[in-house]
VEXPA-370680 format. One line per 5 residues: number of its first residue (from 1); for each residue x, y, z of C-alpha. Coordinates in pm, 1 decimal. Example, Ala and Ser with C-alpha at 12.3 -4.5 7.8 and 13.67 -1.06 7.14 Angstrom:
1	1230.0,-450.0,780.0; 1367.0,-106.0,714.0
END
This chain:
1	-1461.6,-3212.9,2080.2; -1795.8,-3102.1,2222.4; -2144.5,-2988.9,2131.1; -2173.9,-2610.9,2146.0; -2531.4,-2607.1,2276.3
6	-2521.9,-2876.0,2544.8; -2151.2,-2877.1,2630.0; -2152.5,-3256.7,2594.2; -1804.8,-3396.7,2527.7; -1795.8,-3631.6,2228.4
11	-1424.6,-3707.4,2241.6; -1127.6,-3607.1,2451.4; -761.6,-3691.7,2488.3; -558.3,-3511.5,2755.6; -807.7,-3223.6,2737.9
16	-718.8,-3123.4,3093.3; -344.3,-3104.7,3035.7; -202.7,-2750.3,3077.0; -81.4,-2591.9,2753.6; 58.6,-2261.8,2629.6
21	-228.3,-2093.9,2441.1; -35.9,-1872.6,2194.5; -283.2,-1666.6,1990.5; -595.9,-1858.4,2088.1; -553.8,-1617.6,2381.8
26	-715.7,-1361.1,2152.0; -1051.2,-1536.8,2196.6; -1047.0,-1419.0,2557.9; -934.2,-1072.5,2443.9; -1237.7,-1060.6,2213.6
31	-1466.7,-1195.7,2488.2; -1362.2,-927.1,2738.8; -1389.6,-653.9,2473.3; -1735.6,-761.0,2357.9; -1853.4,-789.3,2718.8
36	-1752.3,-423.9,2758.0; -1954.8,-340.8,2445.5; -2260.9,-529.3,2570.1; -2233.8,-351.0,2906.1; -2219.7,-9.6,2734.4
41	-1866.8,81.8,2841.2; -1778.3,142.3,2476.2; -1923.8,73.0,2131.8; -1797.6,-97.3,1817.9; -1754.2,252.6,1671.8
46	-1549.7,382.4,1966.2; -1212.4,521.4,1850.5; -898.2,370.6,2001.4; -544.1,504.7,1964.0; -233.9,302.9,1878.6
51	19.4,364.2,2155.5; 396.2,322.1,2162.6; 337.4,6.7,2365.9; 122.1,-136.1,2086.4; 379.8,-40.0,1822.9
56	646.9,-233.2,2015.4; 463.5,-567.8,1983.0; 626.2,-831.4,1765.2; 628.1,-1000.8,1525.8; 284.3,-1020.7,1362.5
61	110.4,-685.3,1362.4; -62.7,-427.4,1147.7; 232.4,-193.4,1184.5; 41.2,132.8,1221.1; 242.3,422.2,1369.7
66	173.4,554.5,1718.1; -118.6,796.4,1720.4; -316.5,606.3,1454.7; -686.9,579.2,1536.5; -887.1,259.5,1478.7
71	-1238.2,165.4,1583.2; -1313.7,-127.2,1812.2; -1481.9,-303.7,1519.5; -1179.9,-275.0,1289.9; -938.6,-370.2,1567.1
76	-1140.4,-687.0,1632.7; -1141.2,-781.3,1262.9; -764.2,-732.1,1240.5; -722.2,-927.3,1564.0; -923.5,-1229.2,1452.1
81	-801.6,-1256.9,1091.9; -441.6,-1135.7,1090.8; -389.4,-1220.3,1459.6; -235.4,-874.5,1498.5; -50.1,-847.3,1829.0
86	-55.9,-466.5,1823.1; -434.9,-463.5,1788.1; -462.0,-690.1,2093.1; -276.1,-426.3,2295.6; -487.6,-145.5,2145.6
91	-804.2,-324.2,2259.8; -657.2,-409.6,2600.2; -553.9,-51.3,2669.5; -882.5,81.6,2531.9; -1094.0,-145.2,2752.6
96	-877.9,-183.5,3062.1; -657.4,125.0,3055.2; -344.4,-91.9,3069.4; -233.1,-443.7,2984.0; -215.0,-530.1,3352.6
101	-571.8,-417.9,3425.1; -699.0,-594.0,3114.5; -522.2,-915.9,3215.2; -700.8,-892.5,3549.3; -1030.8,-871.6,3361.3
106	-931.8,-1170.1,3145.2; -859.8,-1378.6,3454.8; -1177.5,-1265.2,3631.1; -1386.3,-1370.3,3330.7; -1199.3,-1700.1,3308.0
111	-1283.5,-1779.0,3671.6; -1646.4,-1682.0,3619.5; -1670.8,-1916.8,3319.3; -1510.6,-2206.1,3506.6; -1177.4,-2199.5,3322.5
116	-989.4,-2329.8,3625.2; -662.0,-2398.2,3442.5; -620.9,-2065.9,3264.2; -394.2,-1776.8,3354.2; -340.2,-1470.8,3135.4
121	-73.9,-1200.9,3157.5; -107.8,-1045.7,2810.0; -384.9,-1005.7,2551.1; -207.2,-1154.0,2249.5; -47.8,-1481.4,2357.5
126	315.0,-1378.5,2317.9; 540.6,-1611.5,2520.0; 513.4,-1585.7,2898.6; 565.2,-1857.2,3157.2; 236.6,-1775.9,3333.3
131	23.9,-1762.5,3014.0; -141.7,-2104.3,3043.9; -467.0,-2274.8,2945.2; -591.0,-2619.5,2837.2; -805.1,-2770.1,2562.1
136	-1078.8,-2808.7,2825.2; -1070.5,-2439.0,2914.6; -1063.5,-2327.8,2552.2; -1368.7,-2543.4,2484.0; -1548.2,-2366.4,2769.7
141	-1451.2,-2024.5,2631.1; -1550.2,-2108.4,2273.6; -1889.8,-2229.0,2393.2; -1940.3,-1908.5,2595.3; -1859.6,-1691.4,2292.2
146	-2106.3,-1881.3,2075.1; -2390.0,-1892.6,2326.7; -2353.2,-1553.8,2498.2; -2267.7,-1341.6,2194.2; -2455.0,-1471.6,1888.3
151	-2481.9,-1119.3,1748.4; -2102.0,-1107.4,1710.0; -2062.0,-1452.8,1557.9; -1933.0,-1313.3,1226.3; -1603.0,-1217.9,1389.7
156	-1514.0,-1587.8,1424.9; -1546.2,-1678.2,1056.7; -1432.6,-1376.8,856.2; -1272.6,-1509.9,534.6; -1012.1,-1233.5,530.6
161	-946.2,-860.9,554.9; -855.0,-607.2,288.1; -689.2,-268.7,323.9; -564.7,-89.4,15.1; -391.3,-351.3,-197.9
166	-312.5,-565.6,105.6; -519.1,-881.1,164.9; -483.0,-1125.9,452.6; -670.8,-1455.3,454.9; -784.3,-1610.8,781.3
171	-517.4,-1841.0,928.8; -797.5,-2082.5,1015.6; -778.4,-2275.3,689.8; -1101.1,-2463.4,759.3; -1293.4,-2143.5,678.0
176	-1419.7,-2173.0,320.5; -1272.4,-2522.4,280.9; -1430.6,-2757.1,535.3; -1811.7,-2783.9,489.4; -1990.2,-2590.7,762.4
181	-1677.3,-2438.0,920.9; -1769.3,-2117.3,1104.9; -1491.6,-2039.7,1357.3; -1280.5,-1961.3,1551.0; -902.2,-1894.2,1611.7
186	-554.4,-2029.5,1548.7; -238.1,-1995.3,1756.5; 131.3,-2073.4,1729.6; 448.3,-2013.4,1924.9; 746.3,-2246.6,1934.8
191	667.0,-2354.4,2292.2; 304.7,-2450.8,2215.3; 311.6,-2592.8,1866.3; 16.2,-2532.1,1638.2; -314.4,-2471.7,1820.6
196	-665.1,-2437.2,1682.1; -1010.0,-2377.0,1823.7; -1250.4,-2465.6,1542.4; -1626.7,-2479.8,1507.2; -1861.6,-2602.9,1236.6
201	-2238.5,-2630.2,1191.5; -2441.0,-2887.2,996.8; -2812.9,-2951.6,1006.1; -2854.1,-2707.2,1291.3; -2592.8,-2875.6,1515.0
206	-2275.0,-2687.4,1601.6; -1962.6,-2865.2,1720.4; -1638.5,-2730.0,1868.0; -1300.3,-2897.2,1821.6; -989.4,-2790.1,2013.6
211	-645.4,-2905.6,1900.0; -329.2,-2816.3,2092.4; 30.7,-2888.3,1993.2; -10.4,-3008.7,1633.7; 317.3,-3035.8,1434.7
216	209.9,-2800.4,1154.4; -67.3,-2567.5,1040.5; -196.0,-2830.9,798.2; -171.7,-3089.2,1074.7; -394.4,-2897.8,1313.2
221	-649.3,-2831.4,1036.4; -653.4,-3200.1,944.4; -693.6,-3310.6,1306.7; -977.1,-3063.0,1366.8; -1151.2,-3173.7,1045.4
226	-1123.4,-3537.5,1150.8; -1268.3,-3460.7,1493.0; -1556.2,-3259.9,1347.5; -1632.0,-3525.8,1086.9; -1634.1,-3791.2,1356.3
231	-1866.2,-3578.0,1565.6; -2117.8,-3509.8,1290.4; -2133.6,-3879.8,1202.7; -2181.0,-3996.9,1561.1; -2376.4,-3713.8,1726.7
236	-2744.3,-3803.7,1743.9; -2696.5,-4130.9,1557.5; -2671.4,-4492.0,1676.7; -2296.7,-4451.4,1731.1; -2363.1,-4157.0,1960.5
241	-2623.3,-4350.5,2159.2; -2391.9,-4647.1,2215.7; -2082.8,-4441.4,2300.4; -2000.7,-4406.1,2672.8; -2085.3,-4068.1,2818.6
246	-1789.7,-3837.2,2878.4; -1997.3,-3578.0,3061.4; -1979.9,-3207.8,2984.8; -1673.8,-2999.0,2919.1; -1693.6,-2846.9,3266.5
251	-1672.0,-3192.0,3428.9; -1347.0,-3287.6,3252.5; -1079.2,-3329.6,3517.0; -776.8,-3099.2,3509.1; -438.5,-3271.8,3497.4
256	-182.3,-3153.7,3750.3; 126.0,-3101.8,3534.8; 349.1,-2837.8,3383.8; 271.2,-2732.1,3025.6; 510.5,-2899.7,2782.0
261	761.0,-2678.3,2602.4; 781.1,-2782.1,2235.8; 1035.0,-2520.3,2137.6; 1308.7,-2764.6,2035.3; 1064.4,-2984.4,1846.5
266	894.5,-2694.8,1667.5; 1183.1,-2454.2,1614.5; 1501.8,-2651.9,1680.3; 1805.9,-2661.2,1452.6; 1695.2,-2997.9,1312.0
271	1418.8,-2828.2,1113.6; 1500.3,-2738.9,756.4; 1304.7,-2416.9,791.9; 1157.8,-2212.1,1074.9; 806.1,-2316.9,1169.7
276	554.1,-2045.2,1085.6; 180.4,-1998.2,1119.5; 106.3,-2015.9,747.2; 334.8,-2302.8,648.0; 173.0,-2567.0,428.8
281	360.3,-2873.8,554.0; 142.3,-3183.5,523.7; 157.1,-3475.4,765.4; 275.5,-3808.0,617.2; -32.7,-3989.8,747.7
286	-367.2,-3993.8,564.2; -232.4,-3806.0,263.7; -260.2,-4070.7,-6.0; -445.2,-3998.8,-327.5; -733.7,-4220.9,-218.5
291	-756.5,-4066.1,129.1; -1087.0,-3894.2,214.8; -881.8,-3594.9,330.4; -652.6,-3569.0,26.8; -869.9,-3307.2,-143.4
296	-907.7,-3113.4,179.2; -532.6,-3110.6,242.1; -463.0,-3005.0,-115.8; -699.8,-2710.9,-70.9; -483.8,-2579.9,213.2
301	-196.2,-2510.6,-22.4; -157.7,-2184.0,-212.3; -246.9,-2242.8,-580.9; 48.5,-2208.8,-816.7; -143.7,-2083.6,-1120.1
306	-334.9,-1757.6,-1150.8; -656.0,-1928.4,-1263.3; -644.8,-2171.6,-970.6; -576.7,-1884.5,-730.2; -878.4,-1691.7,-863.2
311	-1096.0,-2001.1,-831.0; -985.4,-2047.5,-470.2; -1047.1,-1680.0,-391.3; -1402.8,-1716.1,-520.3; -1457.3,-2021.0,-298.8
316	-1311.6,-1865.1,14.1; -1524.4,-1550.9,-1.3; -1460.8,-1178.6,-29.0; -1227.7,-1025.0,233.0; -1393.9,-754.1,442.8
321	-1274.2,-395.2,431.3; -1080.1,-260.4,728.3; -947.3,91.4,769.4; -791.8,339.1,1007.3; -982.1,639.2,1138.5
326	-1348.3,640.1,1226.2; -1499.7,647.7,877.5; -1447.5,413.6,582.3; -1264.2,556.5,279.7; -1473.8,706.3,3.5
331	-1549.1,466.6,-282.9; -1260.4,467.5,-528.3; -1033.4,665.0,-299.6; -676.3,529.8,-270.9; -609.5,356.0,59.2
336	-278.0,281.8,220.3; -222.4,-80.0,324.7; -92.1,-192.8,663.3; 279.9,-185.6,719.3; 331.1,47.8,424.8
341	509.7,380.8,476.5; 296.8,681.6,403.4; 374.3,860.2,75.7; 279.6,1223.4,119.5; 215.5,1419.8,-197.0
346	302.5,1783.5,-232.2; 1.8,2012.7,-253.3; -54.8,2147.9,-600.1; -9.8,2518.4,-648.2; -312.1,2701.1,-771.9
351	-415.8,3058.3,-818.8; -619.2,3217.5,-545.6; -498.5,2983.6,-271.9; -642.7,3102.2,56.0; -408.2,3175.8,346.0
356	-447.8,3334.1,684.0; -263.1,3633.6,816.2; -174.6,3703.7,1177.0; -499.5,3890.6,1237.4; -694.6,3582.7,1129.5
361	-826.5,3736.0,804.2; -781.3,3521.9,495.7; -576.5,3664.1,210.3; -514.4,3536.5,-140.8; -213.7,3500.0,-369.2
366	-221.6,3479.5,-745.7; 89.8,3257.2,-737.5; -29.8,3021.7,-468.7; 206.3,3178.3,-210.6; 75.5,3334.4,111.8
371	95.1,3710.3,138.1; 269.2,3866.5,434.5; 48.9,3996.3,712.1; -16.1,4367.1,724.2; 200.0,4412.9,1030.0
376	493.1,4253.1,851.4; 480.8,3927.4,1047.2; 549.0,3602.0,869.4; 235.7,3431.9,734.0; 99.2,3129.5,917.4
381	-86.2,2823.6,788.7; -380.4,2879.6,1020.8; -522.0,3160.3,1230.0; -382.6,3184.0,1581.9; -710.5,3296.4,1732.5
386	-941.5,3010.9,1836.9; -1245.2,3184.2,1687.4; -1075.4,3300.1,1367.5; -1197.5,3150.3,1039.7; -1000.8,2840.5,937.7
391	-859.9,2829.2,584.9; -945.7,2533.1,366.0; -657.1,2453.1,131.6; -764.5,2268.3,-177.9; -523.1,1974.5,-147.7
396	-320.4,1968.8,172.1; -27.2,1734.8,197.7; -106.7,1437.9,423.8; 93.4,1408.6,740.0; 254.5,1099.6,881.4
401	317.3,1000.1,1237.6; 652.5,834.2,1306.6; 634.9,501.5,1484.4; 759.6,526.5,1838.2; 1045.7,291.1,1928.3
406	1015.7,111.5,2256.3; 1158.7,-208.0,2394.0; 916.1,-501.8,2438.5; 888.9,-663.4,2781.0; 1148.0,-942.5,2814.3
411	1013.9,-1298.2,2820.1; 1148.1,-1627.5,2941.2; 1453.2,-1745.0,2749.6; 1295.5,-2086.1,2713.3; 994.3,-1950.1,2531.4
416	1130.2,-1670.6,2313.2; 1001.4,-1706.5,1959.5; 951.5,-1514.2,1641.7; 596.5,-1624.1,1572.8; 259.8,-1601.7,1741.3
421	-55.7,-1625.3,1534.6
END
């Protein structure tokens, strides 16, 4: 745990031990992307295209078909809230041209920031033996994001995203529940356990807590809340003045060791159910009715009644709109949600429907059917000449783009998993 402004470490335990980052990797993906925006290499409105490589990412993703266009802004929102692995690849390819080039940029930025224990090979945190970081390095990165990019701070504490009827709440369950929580990112794969980089602000002081390898999603939220609470009570007070100095986050010493692999512990056959990012398992410690964290832990669970769910939704805040394409949908217009197959509707027949003949001149049909061209050629839906007038059908049927099927890059057998968020 450290102070965001000064970098002063308030508490640490094995902060320099190497660890698999899982989806907290996406903080570096966002950092590299926003650096490109600040340097003018692209804008938040720049259109990016979903490639077959992005479609192939598993398991958590938006599920858009290849060819879909999203803006940098929307891709970042989907990345930070839903932890969408396909959006991480879309951003990587849009900024770096390829995953490999983007990974090089990630590592170059890590070295520049002083993240001496970090190595990145992909932008989403999917299992890879060489994808390594530490709590120390993640504290350095979180501090850089907060201090260097204050204009983009809202990306770290979005309450959720909404697209059509689909709503996804932020996996960082401190947002909207822990007083002052304002960031940043969760992560989970079987090999890493449950990770969390969290931040909170009270009375003008912002603290950062980094938790790696917690046994559950509720466990990491509880641990981060305890760290933050301890920090706010001691920082600047008598307890803070009497506590021994731990230096700054940059001065924490790296530990020469291999990152632990928690796969058996997290996802072994002994578990009654597969560990997942959004599970609500509660740790046996500090969960009594008289515990100061009992109310907080209870708030992490999904309400069972409709009235309680509505009350929680009001507390957590309104999800932000995300969309495909470069312009938001018109107010009231139906919007397809992520992962939903497109449902094209047949165009209604109407009298006087305009069509185009081979010579590019529009013709009309009283029955809504195109007339044959004068030279007897079959009618076409649009003029073949580039400068011919283009017909404007009243209600064209929307088209869909089939998702391309590709095989994801194999990963180490010891780290294969079905979750990363």
